[in-house]
matplotlib code that plots the C-alpha trace (Angstrom):
import matplotlib.pyplot as plt

x = [-33.6, -31.9, -32.4, -29.8, -27.4, -24.6, -21.0, -17.9, -17.9, -21.6, -24.6, -24.4, -26.7, -25.4, -23.8, -22.4, -18.7, -16.8, -14.7, -17.8, -19.5, -16.4, -16.2, -19.9, -19.3, -16.3, -18.4, -21.1, -18.7, -17.5, -21.1, -22.0, -18.9, -20.2, -23.8, -24.7, -27.3, -24.6, -23.4, -19.9, -18.9, -19.8, -17.6, -14.6, -14.6, -13.3, -10.9, -9.5, -9.0, -7.2, -5.1, -4.1, -3.1, -0.9, 0.6, 4.3, 4.2, 2.2, 0.0, 0.0, 3.6, 3.7, 6.2, 4.0, 1.2, 3.1, 0.4, 2.3, 0.0, -3.2, -3.9, -3.8, -6.2, -8.5, -8.6, -9.6, -12.3, -13.6, -13.6, -15.7, -18.1, -18.6, -19.1, -21.8, -23.5, -23.6, -24.7, -28.5, -30.0, -32.4, -29.6, -27.5, -30.3, -31.0, -27.4, -27.0, -30.1, -29.0, -25.6, -27.0, -29.3, -26.6, -24.1, -25.4, -23.3, -26.1, -26.9, -28.7, -31.9, -32.3, -34.1, -32.3, -33.4, -35.9, -36.3, -39.5, -42.2, -41.5, -42.3, -41.9, -38.4, -38.1, -35.2, -34.6, -32.2, -31.6, -31.8, -29.4, -29.0, -25.4, -25.1, -21.4, -19.9, -18.4]
y = [10.7, 8.1, 7.9, 9.3, 6.7, 6.9, 5.6, 6.2, 9.9, 10.6, 11.1, 10.9, 10.1, 7.0, 7.8, 4.3, 5.2, 5.6, 8.5, 10.4, 9.9, 11.1, 14.2, 14.8, 14.6, 17.0, 19.4, 19.0, 19.9, 22.9, 24.2, 23.6, 25.6, 28.5, 28.2, 30.6, 28.3, 25.9, 26.9, 28.3, 25.8, 23.0, 24.7, 24.4, 20.6, 20.3, 23.2, 21.5, 18.2, 19.9, 21.8, 18.5, 17.2, 20.3, 20.4, 19.7, 17.7, 14.4, 13.8, 10.1, 9.4, 7.3, 4.8, 4.2, 2.5, 1.5, 2.9, 5.8, 8.5, 6.4, 7.9, 11.4, 10.3, 8.8, 12.1, 14.0, 11.4, 11.6, 15.3, 15.2, 12.6, 14.6, 17.8, 16.2, 14.6, 17.8, 20.1, 20.7, 17.6, 19.7, 21.9, 18.9, 17.2, 20.5, 20.9, 17.1, 17.0, 20.2, 18.8, 15.5, 17.4, 19.7, 17.0, 14.8, 11.8, 9.3, 8.4, 5.1, 6.9, 8.9, 7.1, 6.9, 9.4, 7.9, 9.2, 7.1, 5.4, 1.9, -0.9, 1.3, 0.0, -1.5, -3.8, -4.6, -7.2, -10.2, -13.8, -16.4, -19.9, -21.2, -25.0, -25.0, -25.4, -22.6]
z = [-4.9, -2.8, 0.9, 3.4, 4.8, 7.3, 7.3, 9.4, 8.6, 8.9, 6.7, 2.9, -0.1, -2.0, -5.3, -6.0, -5.5, -2.2, -3.5, -4.7, -1.4, 0.5, -1.7, -1.0, 2.8, 2.5, 0.6, 3.2, 6.0, 4.0, 3.4, 7.1, 8.2, 6.2, 7.4, 10.2, 11.6, 12.9, 16.4, 16.7, 19.3, 16.8, 14.1, 16.5, 16.2, 12.6, 13.1, 16.2, 14.4, 11.6, 14.2, 15.7, 12.2, 11.7, 15.2, 15.2, 18.4, 18.4, 21.4, 20.5, 19.3, 16.1, 17.6, 20.6, 18.7, 15.6, 13.4, 11.8, 10.5, 11.0, 14.4, 12.8, 10.1, 12.7, 14.6, 11.5, 10.6, 14.2, 14.0, 10.8, 12.3, 15.6, 13.6, 11.4, 14.5, 16.6, 13.7, 13.6, 11.8, 9.7, 8.4, 7.6, 5.6, 3.8, 2.7, 1.9, -0.4, -2.1, -2.8, -4.1, -6.5, -7.7, -8.6, -11.5, -10.6, -10.2, -13.8, -12.9, -12.0, -15.2, -18.0, -21.4, -24.0, -26.5, -30.1, -30.7, -28.8, -27.4, -29.8, -32.9, -33.7, -37.2, -38.0, -41.7, -43.0, -45.2, -43.9, -45.4, -44.2, -44.2, -44.6, -43.7, -47.2, -49.1]

ax = plt.figure().add_subplot(projection="3d")
ax.plot(x, y, z, "-o")
ax.set_aspect("equal")
plt.show()
């Protein structure tokens, strides 16, 4: 299994695709939210960031920064990052490894199936030299 790495959102196990790694991190957050070993105060972080996203009044008005919805996205990403940082590391690693083992996305590490032993391949054919005239 690949070694754990970190990006803007937090820990992940590389799967070779940004989308798959993001889905892995979202599933990690979901599983950690259901885990009773994660403190309740830590579980408030992603809930608060989603509440900010759904709040009808913007704390940082979109016209003030000129970024539109990017500030809202940044708050949600920071909420995920802080949640994964403040959750107990051993619990995060346990869930992350379980997720990576359960999802068979990484096909590069699995050897191709072989029907015979290496070196037993027989190729049969005819050899004909072509001199260019027909």
